[in-house]
C-alpha positions, 0 to 999 in steps of 0.5 A, a space after each residue: 487354407 482348406 484349398 492348400 490342404 486339398 491340393 497337398 493331398 491331391 499331389 501326394 495321391 498322384 505321386 503314390 499312384 505313379 510310384 505304384 505304377 512304376 513298381 508294376 512295370 517290369 525291370 529290364 535285367 542287365 545284358 549277359 556278357 558271354 565269354 570269348 574263347 581265347 588260347 591265352 594261358 598256361 597249360 599242362 598235359 600228357 601224351 602217348 605215341 610212337 617213334 621210329 628211326 632210319 638205318 644205323 651204320 657202323 664203320 671199322 675205322 682202323 682195320 679190326 676186320 678190315 676198313 669198311 662199314 655196314 648198316 642195320 635198322 632200328 626198331 620202333 618205340 612207344 613214347 609217353 610223357 608230359 608237357 608244360 607250356 604257355 600260349 598268348 593270343 593277342 586280342 583281335 587276332 588269330 595268331 597264337 604264340 607259345 613256349 613249350 617244354 616236353 619230357 618223355 620216354 623213348 627207347 629205340 634199339 638196333 644191331 647188326 653183325 659186320 659182314 666184312 668178316 676175315 679169318 674169324 669165327 662167326 658170327 663176328 663183330 656185333 654193333 648195337 645202337 640205342 637211343 633213349 631211355 628218355 628225351 626232352 624238348 624246349 620249343 617255340 610254337 607259332 599257330 593260327 586259329 579258327 575259333 577252337 581249332 589251332 594249326 601250329 608249327 614248332 621247333 627248338 632244342 632236343 636232348 636225347 641219350 645215345 649209346 653205341 656198343 661193339 662186341 666180339 667174343 667169338 674168336 681169339 681176339 676179344 673186344 668189348 667197348 661202348 660209348 654213351 652221351 647226352 646229345 643236344 640237337 634240334 627238333 621241328 614239326 607241327 600239329 593240330 590242337 582242338 579245344 572242346 572246352 574252355 580249358 580242355 583240348 586234344 592234339 595230334 602232333 608230329 616231331 622230327 628229332 635231328 639226331 644225325 650224329 657220329 659217335 666213336 667207340 674205341 677199345 683195346 682188343 685182348 689178343 691183339 696190339 693197339 686200340 681199335 675204333 668204330 664210327 657209328 652214324 645215328 639217324 634222326 628220330 620221327 615221333 608221332 603222338 596224341 595228347 590231352 592238355 588242360 589250360 589255366 585261362 581259356 576265356 576273356 570277357 
C-alpha cells in the first residue's frame, strides 16, 4: 500500500513538472494573412479637364444669300463632373471588366458669318453653334493590370445637347431661327488608373464623343416669301481629364 501511494505521488509530480515546462515554452502565433489587392468593387469619383472640337460648317440650303457653305471654329471648354461604376477582376487573372456611368459639364461654342454675302448690309448672316451645357456617358471598360496600375479602354453611348442658330438683322430681310436637340451618339477612349491605396485611385483619361451630326435650322424671313434652311455640321468632341475614385472593396483575403 505504501508503495502504491509513493508511486502515485511520483506520477503527479512528473505530470506537474511537464505542465510547468509546457507553460514556459513560447506559443507560436498564427500566421498573419496579408490582403491581396484587387480591382473588384464599385466606386464613386469626380474629375476635371478640358474639351475641344473640330471646325463647324453651315450650308445655305435654298438660297437665302446663295447656295453654299462656310466654316468656323469652336472654342475649348472646361469639363467637370462625376462617375459611378463597378469593376470585376477574376481571381488569378490580370484582366479587369467594368461598367461606368459619367455625367459632366461641357460648353463649346463657335460662330461665323456667311462670306457669300449678296446685296445685303454687312455683316450679314451669323451662324452660331453650341454643344452643352451638359453631357453623359454609359460605357463598358476592359483593362489589364500590373498590380496597382490599370491600363484600360472603354466605349459605349454618349448623350449631349446640341444647339444651332441663324441670325440676320442687318438688312431689309430679317431672320432668326434656331434648333436644339439632345443627341445620342457613341464614345470611345481609354486611360490609366493607379491605386495608391486599397480604396483610393487616381486616373488620366481621353475620350472622343463621335457627335458628327447634321442639324437643320429653318425659319421664315421677314421681308421675303417662304422658309429658308441651313444645314449645320457639328464635329466630334475631344475630352481629356484627371480624376479621383473611391472604391468600395479593393482587397481580398
